[in-house]
C-alpha positions in Angstrom: 14.2 5.2 -0.9 11.9 8.3 -2.1 9.7 7.4 0.9 7.3 10.3 0.1 7.3 8.7 -3.9 6.3 5.4 -2.5 3.6 6.8 -0.1 2.1 8.9 -3.2 2.3 5.8 -5.6 0.6 3.8 -2.8 -2.4 6.9 -2.8 -2.2 6.2 -6.5 -2.9 2.6 -6.9 -5.9 2.7 -4.1 -7.2 5.7 -6.0 -6.9 3.8 -9.1 -8.5 0.6 -7.5 -11.5 2.5 -6.1 -12.3 3.9 -9.6 -12.4 0.5 -11.7 -14.6 -0.4 -13.0 -13.3 -4.2 -13.7 -12.6 -6.2 -11.2 -9.4 -7.4 -13.1 -8.0 -4.0 -12.7 -9.3 -3.6 -9.5 -7.5 -6.8 -8.2 -4.2 -5.4 -10.1 -4.3 -1.9 -8.4 -4.9 -3.7 -5.0 -1.4 -6.1 -5.4 0.2 -3.1 -6.5 -0.9 -1.1 -3.7 0.0 -3.8 -1.5 3.6 -4.5 -2.9 4.3 -0.5 -2.3 3.4 -1.1 0.9 5.3 -4.1 1.8 8.3 -1.8 0.3 7.6 0.9 2.5 7.4 -1.3 5.4 10.5 -3.0 4.8 12.5 0.3 4.2 11.2 2.0 7.5 11.8 -1.7 9.6 15.5 -1.2 8.4 15.6 2.3 10.0 14.0 1.0 13.0 11.2 3.5 12.5 8.4 3.4 15.0 6.2 4.3 12.5 6.2 0.5 10.6 4.6 -1.2 13.1 1.1 0.8 12.7 2.0 1.2 9.2 2.0 -3.0 8.7 -0.7 -3.5 10.8 -3.0 -0.9 8.9 -2.1 -3.0 6.2 -3.3 -6.1 7.3 -6.4 -5.0 9.3 -7.9 -3.0 6.4 -11.4 -4.3 6.0 -11.6 -6.2 2.7 -13.9 -5.2 -0.2 -15.5 -7.4 -2.5 
């Protein structure tokens, strides 16, 4: 896995969500970001990376926006 590519894709999906004018598009981009975050977290856990715990917690503790 190219972790930098995945991080960039995650950030891109979040930026697209922030710029969405339609709630359906926003939800789709957030779902994409969530999927990418899951892949990143799984990859980190497989490596035993210490950052995996922090990454996973950040994804679940992020405030939800309406």
